[in-house]
C-alpha positions as CSV (number, residue, x, y, z in Angstrom):
1,M,-62.1,-25.8,-5.2
2,K,-63.7,-23.5,-8.9
3,I,-65.9,-25.7,-11.3
4,G,-65.0,-24.6,-14.9
5,L,-66.2,-22.0,-16.9
6,L,-68.0,-23.8,-19.2
7,T,-69.6,-25.6,-16.4
8,F,-69.9,-21.9,-14.4
9,L,-71.8,-20.8,-17.8
10,L,-74.2,-23.4,-18.4
11,L,-74.8,-22.7,-14.3
12,V,-75.6,-19.7,-14.6
13,L,-78.2,-19.8,-17.8
14,L,-79.9,-22.7,-15.3
15,L,-80.0,-19.8,-12.9
16,V,-81.5,-17.3,-15.5
17,W,-84.0,-19.8,-16.8
18,I,-85.0,-20.5,-13.0
19,E,-85.2,-16.9,-12.4
20,F,-87.5,-16.5,-15.3
21,Y,-89.6,-18.8,-14.5
22,A,-90.2,-18.0,-10.6
23,Y,-90.4,-13.5,-12.0
24,Q,-93.9,-15.9,-14.0
25,A,-95.0,-17.0,-10.7
26,A,-94.3,-14.2,-9.2
27,K,-96.7,-12.1,-11.6
28,T,-99.5,-14.5,-11.1
29,L,-99.5,-13.2,-7.2
30,L,-99.3,-9.4,-8.8
31,N,-102.5,-10.0,-10.5
32,N,-105.2,-9.1,-7.9
33,I,-102.6,-5.5,-6.2
34,K,-102.9,-2.2,-7.6
35,A,-101.7,-2.1,-10.7
36,N,-98.2,1.1,-9.3
37,R,-98.2,-1.0,-6.4
38,A,-97.5,-4.6,-8.3
39,K,-94.9,-2.0,-10.6
40,W,-92.9,-1.6,-8.1
41,L,-92.9,-5.3,-6.7
42,K,-92.2,-6.3,-9.9
43,R,-89.2,-4.6,-10.2
44,I,-87.8,-5.3,-6.6
45,Y,-88.0,-9.0,-7.6
46,L,-86.0,-8.8,-11.0
47,L,-83.6,-6.3,-8.6
48,Q,-83.3,-9.2,-6.5
49,A,-82.9,-12.1,-9.4
50,I,-80.4,-9.4,-10.5
51,A,-78.2,-9.1,-7.5
52,M,-78.4,-13.1,-6.8
53,I,-76.7,-13.8,-11.0
54,A,-73.7,-11.0,-9.5
55,L,-73.1,-12.7,-6.5
56,V,-73.2,-16.0,-8.6
57,F,-70.2,-14.2,-10.4
58,Y,-69.0,-12.5,-7.4
59,A,-68.5,-16.2,-5.7
60,R,-66.5,-18.2,-9.2
61,F,-64.2,-15.4,-8.8
62,S,-63.8,-14.9,-5.2
63,Q,-61.4,-16.5,-2.6
64,A,-62.8,-19.7,-2.3
65,G,-62.3,-20.4,1.9
66,T,-63.1,-17.3,3.6
67,V,-65.7,-16.2,5.6
68,T,-67.6,-13.6,3.4
69,F,-67.4,-16.2,0.3
70,S,-69.2,-18.5,3.0
71,F,-71.7,-16.0,3.7
72,V,-72.2,-15.4,0.1
73,L,-72.5,-18.9,-0.9
74,S,-75.0,-19.7,2.2
75,I,-76.9,-16.0,0.6
76,I,-77.5,-18.2,-2.8
77,F,-78.0,-21.2,-1.9
78,M,-81.1,-20.6,0.1
79,S,-81.8,-18.2,-2.4
80,Y,-82.5,-21.2,-5.0
81,T,-83.6,-23.5,-3.0
82,A,-86.3,-21.8,-2.0
83,K,-87.0,-20.9,-5.7
84,L,-86.4,-24.4,-6.5
85,L,-89.4,-25.3,-3.9
86,G,-91.6,-23.0,-4.8
87,L,-91.1,-23.5,-8.5
88,V,-92.1,-27.2,-8.1
89,F,-96.0,-26.6,-7.1
90,V,-95.8,-23.6,-10.3
91,F,-94.8,-26.5,-12.6
92,I,-97.4,-28.9,-10.5
93,D,-99.8,-26.0,-12.1
94,D,-98.4,-25.6,-15.6
95,I,-99.1,-29.2,-16.6
96,R,-102.8,-29.0,-14.6
97,R,-103.0,-26.3,-17.3
98,V,-101.7,-28.1,-20.3
99,L,-104.2,-31.1,-19.5
100,Q,-107.2,-29.0,-19.3
101,L,-105.9,-26.6,-22.2
102,F,-106.2,-30.5,-23.9
103,F,-108.9,-31.9,-22.7
104,E,-111.5,-30.0,-22.2
105,G,-110.4,-26.3,-24.2
106,R,-110.4,-22.3,-23.3
107,K,-114.2,-21.2,-23.1
108,K,-115.4,-24.3,-21.5
109,R,-113.1,-24.1,-18.3
110,H,-114.0,-20.3,-18.5
111,A,-117.4,-20.6,-18.3
112,R,-117.5,-23.4,-15.2
113,R,-115.4,-20.8,-13.4
114,V,-117.8,-18.2,-13.8
115,E,-120.5,-20.9,-13.2
116,S,-118.7,-21.8,-9.9
117,G,-118.0,-17.8,-8.2
118,R,-114.9,-19.2,-7.7
119,K,-113.2,-16.2,-5.8
120,I,-108.9,-18.1,-6.0
121,S,-108.2,-19.6,-9.0
122,R,-106.8,-23.5,-8.9
123,S,-103.1,-21.1,-10.1
124,E,-103.4,-18.2,-7.5
125,F,-103.3,-20.5,-4.5
126,L,-100.7,-22.7,-6.0
127,A,-98.7,-19.8,-6.0
128,R,-99.5,-18.6,-3.2
129,T,-98.4,-22.4,-1.1
130,A,-95.4,-21.5,-3.2
131,V,-94.2,-19.1,-0.9
132,V,-94.8,-20.3,1.8
133,T,-92.8,-23.2,1.0
134,A,-90.2,-21.2,-0.1
135,T,-90.3,-19.6,2.9
136,L,-89.2,-22.2,5.1
137,P,-85.6,-22.4,3.9
138,I,-84.9,-19.9,4.3
139,V,-85.9,-19.3,8.0
140,T,-84.3,-22.3,8.7
141,M,-80.8,-21.6,7.2
142,S,-81.4,-18.1,8.7
143,F,-82.0,-19.6,12.4
144,G,-79.3,-21.9,12.1
145,I,-76.8,-19.2,10.9
146,V,-77.5,-17.6,13.7
147,S,-78.5,-20.0,16.5
148,G,-76.5,-23.2,16.0
149,A,-73.6,-22.3,15.3
150,Y,-71.9,-21.6,18.2
151,D,-74.4,-23.0,20.0
152,Y,-72.1,-25.5,22.3
153,R,-73.3,-29.2,23.5
154,I,-71.3,-30.8,25.8
155,R,-71.4,-34.5,25.4
156,R,-70.3,-37.1,27.7
157,R,-69.8,-40.5,27.5
158,K,-68.3,-43.1,29.6
159,L,-66.7,-46.5,28.2
160,Y,-66.6,-49.4,30.1
161,L,-62.3,-51.0,28.7
162,P,-61.2,-54.3,30.4
163,N,-58.2,-54.2,30.4
164,L,-57.4,-50.4,31.5
165,P,-54.7,-50.3,34.2
166,S,-56.3,-49.5,37.5
167,A,-54.4,-45.4,37.2
168,F,-56.6,-44.6,34.9
169,N,-59.6,-45.6,36.1
170,G,-62.0,-42.7,36.4
171,I,-59.7,-40.2,33.3
172,K,-61.7,-37.5,32.0
173,M,-60.9,-37.0,28.2
174,A,-62.1,-34.2,26.0
175,Q,-62.4,-34.1,22.3
176,L,-62.6,-31.2,19.7
177,S,-62.8,-31.8,16.3
178,D,-63.3,-29.9,13.2
179,I,-62.6,-26.2,14.5
180,H,-62.2,-25.2,10.4
181,S,-60.6,-21.4,11.9
182,G,-61.3,-19.5,8.9
183,S,-65.4,-19.6,8.8
184,F,-65.5,-18.0,12.7
185,F,-66.8,-14.9,12.6
186,D,-67.8,-14.5,16.4
187,K,-64.5,-14.5,18.4
188,K,-66.2,-14.1,21.8
189,A,-67.8,-16.6,21.1
190,V,-65.7,-19.1,20.2
191,E,-63.7,-17.9,23.7
192,G,-66.8,-18.8,25.4
193,G,-66.7,-22.5,23.8
194,I,-62.9,-22.5,25.3
195,D,-63.6,-21.5,28.4
196,L,-67.0,-24.8,29.1
197,L,-64.3,-27.1,27.7
198,M,-62.2,-26.2,30.2
199,K,-64.8,-25.2,32.6
200,E,-64.4,-29.4,32.8
201,K,-60.7,-29.8,33.6
202,P,-60.2,-32.5,31.3
203,D,-56.7,-34.8,31.8
204,V,-56.0,-35.2,28.8
205,I,-57.8,-33.4,25.0
206,F,-56.9,-34.7,22.2
207,F,-58.0,-32.8,18.6
208,T,-58.3,-35.1,16.1
209,G,-58.1,-32.2,12.6
210,D,-59.4,-29.9,10.3
211,L,-58.3,-26.4,12.1
212,V,-58.4,-24.2,9.0
213,N,-60.3,-24.4,6.2
214,N,-57.1,-24.1,3.5
215,Q,-54.5,-22.0,4.5
216,T,-53.0,-21.9,8.0
217,K,-52.7,-18.1,8.3
218,E,-56.0,-18.8,9.3
219,V,-55.8,-19.3,12.5
220,K,-53.6,-16.3,13.1
221,D,-56.4,-14.7,15.3
222,Y,-57.6,-17.1,17.3
223,M,-54.0,-18.1,18.9
224,D,-54.7,-16.7,22.1
225,I,-57.7,-18.7,22.1
226,F,-56.3,-22.2,21.0
227,S,-53.3,-22.1,23.4
228,K,-56.0,-21.8,26.3
229,L,-56.5,-25.1,25.8
230,K,-54.5,-27.9,28.8
231,A,-54.4,-30.6,30.8
232,D,-52.3,-32.3,32.9
233,L,-51.0,-35.5,30.9
234,G,-51.2,-32.9,28.0
235,V,-52.8,-31.9,24.7
236,Y,-52.2,-34.3,21.5
237,S,-53.5,-33.4,17.7
238,T,-53.6,-35.3,14.4
239,L,-54.4,-33.4,10.9
240,G,-57.4,-33.1,9.6
241,N,-57.5,-33.4,5.2
242,H,-57.8,-29.3,5.4
243,D,-55.2,-29.2,7.2
244,Y,-52.9,-30.1,4.4
245,G,-54.0,-26.9,1.6
246,D,-55.2,-29.5,-0.8
247,Y,-58.2,-27.8,-1.6
248,M,-56.6,-24.6,-3.0
249,Q,-54.5,-23.4,-6.1
250,W,-51.2,-22.6,-5.2
251,A,-48.3,-20.1,-6.8
252,S,-46.2,-23.2,-6.2
253,V,-44.9,-26.8,-4.7
254,Q,-43.3,-24.5,-3.0
255,A,-45.6,-22.6,-1.3
256,K,-47.5,-25.5,0.0
257,Q,-45.4,-27.8,1.4
258,Q,-44.4,-23.8,3.1
259,N,-48.0,-23.9,4.2
260,L,-47.9,-28.1,5.9
261,Q,-44.6,-26.6,7.2
262,D,-46.0,-23.5,9.1
263,M,-49.6,-26.1,10.6
264,I,-47.1,-27.9,12.6
265,K,-45.3,-24.9,14.1
266,V,-48.5,-23.2,14.9
267,H,-49.7,-27.4,16.8
268,D,-46.1,-26.7,18.8
269,R,-46.5,-23.0,19.3
270,L,-50.2,-24.0,20.5
271,G,-48.8,-26.2,23.2
272,W,-50.2,-29.7,20.8
273,Q,-48.0,-32.7,20.4
274,L,-49.0,-33.2,16.6
275,M,-49.2,-36.6,15.8
276,M,-48.1,-37.6,12.6
277,N,-47.9,-41.3,12.8
278,E,-46.3,-42.1,15.2
279,N,-47.4,-43.5,19.1
280,K,-47.0,-41.9,22.3
281,A,-47.0,-43.6,26.3
282,L,-49.3,-41.5,28.3
283,R,-48.1,-42.4,31.8
284,I,-49.9,-42.3,35.1
285,G,-47.5,-43.4,37.8
286,T,-46.3,-46.7,36.9
287,D,-49.6,-47.6,34.7
288,Q,-49.5,-46.7,30.7
289,I,-51.5,-47.0,27.9
290,S,-50.4,-46.2,24.3
291,L,-51.6,-43.7,22.1
292,I,-51.5,-43.7,18.0
293,G,-51.7,-40.8,16.0
294,V,-51.8,-40.9,12.3
295,E,-52.2,-38.0,9.3
296,N,-54.8,-37.9,7.1
297,W,-56.6,-41.1,5.7
298,G,-59.6,-41.2,4.3
299,A,-62.1,-43.9,2.2
300,G,-62.7,-43.3,-1.9
301,R,-61.3,-39.7,-2.5
302,F,-59.9,-38.4,-0.2
303,A,-55.9,-38.2,0.4
304,K,-54.1,-41.1,2.0
305,Y,-51.0,-39.6,4.1
306,G,-51.4,-41.7,7.4
307,D,-49.3,-44.9,7.4
308,L,-50.8,-46.4,10.4
309,N,-47.7,-49.1,10.6
310,K,-45.7,-46.9,10.7
311,A,-47.6,-45.1,13.4
312,H,-48.2,-48.1,15.4
313,L,-45.0,-49.7,15.3
314,N,-43.7,-50.4,19.1
315,S,-46.8,-48.9,20.3
316,E,-46.5,-50.6,23.9
317,G,-49.9,-50.7,26.5
318,D,-52.7,-53.3,27.7
319,V,-54.6,-49.8,26.0
320,K,-54.4,-48.2,22.5
321,I,-56.5,-45.2,21.6
322,L,-56.2,-43.9,18.2
323,L,-55.9,-40.0,16.5
324,S,-57.4,-40.4,13.5
325,H,-59.5,-37.7,11.6
326,D,-61.8,-39.5,9.2
327,P,-63.7,-42.1,11.0
328,S,-64.3,-43.9,6.8
329,H,-60.3,-45.0,8.3
330,W,-62.3,-47.8,11.1
331,D,-63.9,-49.9,8.5
332,H,-61.3,-49.8,6.0
333,Q,-57.5,-50.7,8.1
334,V,-58.4,-50.0,11.5
335,R,-60.3,-52.4,13.2
336,P,-59.8,-55.4,10.2
337,N,-55.9,-55.3,10.9
338,Y,-55.7,-53.5,14.6
339,K,-57.2,-55.4,16.6
340,D,-55.5,-53.8,20.1
341,I,-56.7,-50.8,19.5
342,D,-59.7,-50.0,21.4
343,L,-60.5,-46.9,21.0
344,M,-60.6,-44.3,18.1
345,F,-61.5,-40.9,17.9
346,A,-62.4,-39.5,14.7
347,G,-64.5,-36.7,13.2
348,H,-64.5,-35.0,9.7
349,T,-68.7,-35.3,8.8
350,H,-69.5,-32.5,10.9
351,G,-72.9,-34.5,10.9
352,M,-73.5,-32.3,7.6
353,Q,-74.6,-29.6,10.3
354,L,-77.6,-30.8,9.2
355,G,-80.3,-33.3,10.5
356,I,-82.4,-34.1,13.5
357,E,-81.6,-35.4,17.5
358,I,-83.6,-36.1,19.8
359,G,-82.8,-38.2,23.1
360,D,-81.2,-41.0,21.5
361,F,-82.7,-40.7,18.0
362,R,-80.3,-39.2,15.6
363,W,-80.5,-38.8,11.8
364,S,-78.5,-36.5,9.0
365,P,-77.4,-37.1,5.5
366,S,-74.5,-37.4,6.5
367,K,-75.5,-41.3,7.0
368,W,-75.4,-42.0,3.5
369,M,-71.7,-41.0,2.9
370,Y,-70.7,-42.9,6.4
371,P,-71.6,-45.7,8.1
372,Q,-70.5,-44.8,11.2
373,W,-71.1,-40.2,11.1
374,A,-71.8,-38.7,14.7
375,D,-71.5,-40.5,18.5
376,L,-70.3,-43.7,19.3
377,Y,-70.0,-47.4,17.1
378,T,-69.1,-50.7,18.8
379,E,-68.3,-53.9,16.8
380,G,-67.0,-56.2,19.9
381,N,-63.9,-54.9,21.9
382,H,-63.6,-52.1,18.9
383,H,-65.4,-48.7,19.3
384,L,-65.0,-45.3,17.4
385,Y,-66.4,-42.0,18.7
386,V,-67.7,-39.5,16.0
387,N,-67.1,-36.0,17.4
388,R,-70.2,-33.8,15.2
389,G,-67.4,-30.7,15.1
390,F,-66.1,-27.7,16.7
391,G,-66.8,-25.2,14.0
392,F,-68.3,-25.4,10.3
393,L,-67.6,-25.0,6.6
394,G,-69.1,-23.9,4.2
395,F,-72.6,-23.0,5.2
396,P,-71.7,-20.6,8.7
397,G,-74.6,-22.3,10.7
398,R,-75.9,-25.9,12.2
399,I,-79.2,-26.8,11.9
400,G,-79.8,-29.9,14.2
401,I,-76.0,-30.5,14.9
402,L,-74.8,-28.7,16.9
403,P,-71.6,-28.3,17.3
404,E,-69.7,-30.3,20.2
405,I,-67.3,-30.6,22.9
406,T,-66.6,-34.5,23.7
407,I,-65.9,-35.5,27.6
408,F,-64.9,-38.7,27.5
409,E,-64.9,-41.2,31.0
410,L,-62.9,-44.5,31.1
411,T,-63.1,-47.3,33.4
412,N,-62.2,-50.5,34.1
413,Q,-65.5,-51.6,36.1
414,P,-68.4,-52.7,34.2
415,A,-71.7,-50.9,35.0
């Protein structure tokens, strides 16, 4: 989604000011370098500043959602995040100098520096600190792109459901979510992730939405990979908020509608049973459980295509499982109004692709937006599992919150 032209121009002015301010800080560090070398370093800095502003213009007028767009946006974000962090120290130094000028005067301050014999001024120290600080986000985000984007992790969870029919005891369910095929830049790595899932030999596979970023055609080059997903009880899927084409400008209403029809056909060609506000019975012998699938329904500004009342109608079984892309659906509709839904599978948050997970401890900025943002949540007899996502969106990598393949085992035997 593009920002308006006036907003964009104001943003450019802000970024130009950041570049100018950062350049003044850079000159402080170059004072003790030979004049000729300092001159060339200053020119290099100015060239990168021009290049960054040019990339900003490219991002504004290029097609959102493409791999190139994601990388350009990441470069811009890394660059200005680094500069802003560094400029905190430059700003502190500017305040310090203004206060010194006000309270002491230039001559007195200069005399004290000469007498103390200090080899490095406070300004130079803070400028060096700014440079060190500025490198941290660049190094971290670069590592997230190189190492985190395709570092697939299998997360295993076992859940006790007392009413689970005996034939389903020990059933192995696999979940994928948020593939975002339009963001991928390493097809072999994606195939490795799908092969990793298939080695688990799941009985049934669920996909909980966001196959693409904006357009159905993004998945074209990955059809052969995702069609590998097979299970004895089938592969079932739902749509996520990005699958409807809501985040781009279409030439016509008909073009957008055709994109959605193409998405439905893609699920069929992959061999996935797309559930659009409906339910199906999963059967093993004479036992059955009910699988309910809704279109995207998200709290707040997100689209509410899902009709849980319609999807739930006439569903039968001692255990009912819901596939719904957005975890906010659980608190807003599912748990308060549908007491017979035992387990819901969701995705959507990606864990913001940024956070910390050590043992049972996990933290992400995503928690400020979603009370349930990753892993298993239980309230009474109701359970929600939020998948961290298989792919990525925007930033082409992951830092701390790694891409996930979930293997879920259901049991009717208490631990």
